N, C-alpha and C positions, 0 to 999 in steps of 0.2 A: 623577467621578460615575459611578455605575452606570446603565445603561440597560436597559429591558426589551426584549422581542422586537420591539416596534413602534418602537423607537428613541427612546422618550420616557424622561425621567429616572425611574428607579425610586424609589418612595417608601419611606421607612423605617417601621418599626413605630411609632416615636415620632410620626411625622407623622400616620399613621392614627389613633393614639390621641388626639393633640391635636385633630384635626378632629372625631373622635367626641365628645370632651369639650366642645368648643365648641358643636357642634350640640345636645348634651344640655342645656347651659346656656341656649341660645336657646329650646329647647322648654320648659324650666322657666319662663323669663320669659313666654313666650306663655301657658302654663297659668295663671300668676299673673294675667296681664292678662285672660284670659277669665273667671276666677273673680271678679276685682275688678269687671269690668263687670256680671257676673250679679248680684253683691250690690247693685249700684247700680240694677238693674232694666233693664239694657241688654243686648241681644244683642251679641256681640263685633263683628259687622260694623257695627252702628250706632255703637258706640264708635269704631271705626276711621274711619267716615265723619265723625263729629264732629271727630276729630283732624285729618283731612284738610282739612276746611273751616276750622277754627280756625287751622290753620297755613298756609293758602293765602296766598301772596304774589304780587303781580303787579297789573297795572292792570286786567286783565279780571276780572269777577266769577267766583266759583266756580259751576260748572254741573254738571249731571248727567254730562256728558262728562268733566269733570275727575274726578269720583268714580269713574266706570267705569275710567278710566285708572289712577288711583292705587290702587284696590282690586283691580285686575286682574280685573274682571268685565265681562260684556257690557253694552252701553248699556241694553238693555231691563231687565236685572236692576238696574242702578243706578236707573233710573226707578221701578221697583217699590219699591226700598229708600227712595227719597226720598218716595214717596207714603205709605209706612208711617210714616216719621219725621215728616212733616207732620201726619198723623192723630194721632200720639202727642204732638204739641205740642213737638217738638224742633227743627223747621226751619220757616222761612217760605220761600215761593217767590214771586218777583215777576218780571215781564217785564224782561229786560235792556234797558238804555237804548240800547246800541249796536246790538243785534240783537234785535228784538222776537220772533224765532222761538225764542230761548233764554230759559231761566229762570235768574235769579240766586238762589242759595241762601244763606240766612243762619241762624245759630244763634239760637234763642230764649233769653231769659234763663234759663229752666229748663235748657236744654241747656248753657249756659255754666256754670251752677252745678255740674251733674253732672260736666262735663268738668274743671272746675278741681279738684274733689275727687279724681277719678280720676287726673288728671295728677300731682298732688302725691304720691299713693301710688306711681305708676309711677316717678317720679323718685327717690324713696327706694329703691325696689327696684333701680333701675339703679345708684345709688351703691353699694349693697351688692354688686351683681353685677359691677361694672366690673373690680375686680382679678382676679377669677376668669376673666372673659372674656379679659383681657389675658394672663394666665398660660396659658390654654388655647390661644390663637391663636399665641403666640410660636413654639413648636416646629413648628407646621404651616407656617410661612412661611419657615423656614430652609432 
């Protein structure tokens, strides 16, 4: 294996190309996702929040802190996002049973319907994209 001046393994042009292709395909998926959310009347961040809450597993209820962590945003930004989503009829917010200082977040039936439709479209897109992603990442990891 060749190494560069810093002593790390030199990368081949094929590895750079594979990584660039993989990132391109990820960006295309994200663009698809944002457009699908917009067509459903949701900002992308609200769509991601709904996914996070619907996919939350664990004994503790989903909270603003969970959203902040999963969306990689500041807690105050997550709190503002939740407020907008409650106002839009997408979330309900109740006091958590175990810790009354925290609010448990739940999807409304409206949000569940929107998310189900969006998720079905996303899964179809991922099924179509999976072979290309696999092909793209292969050379980058050799």
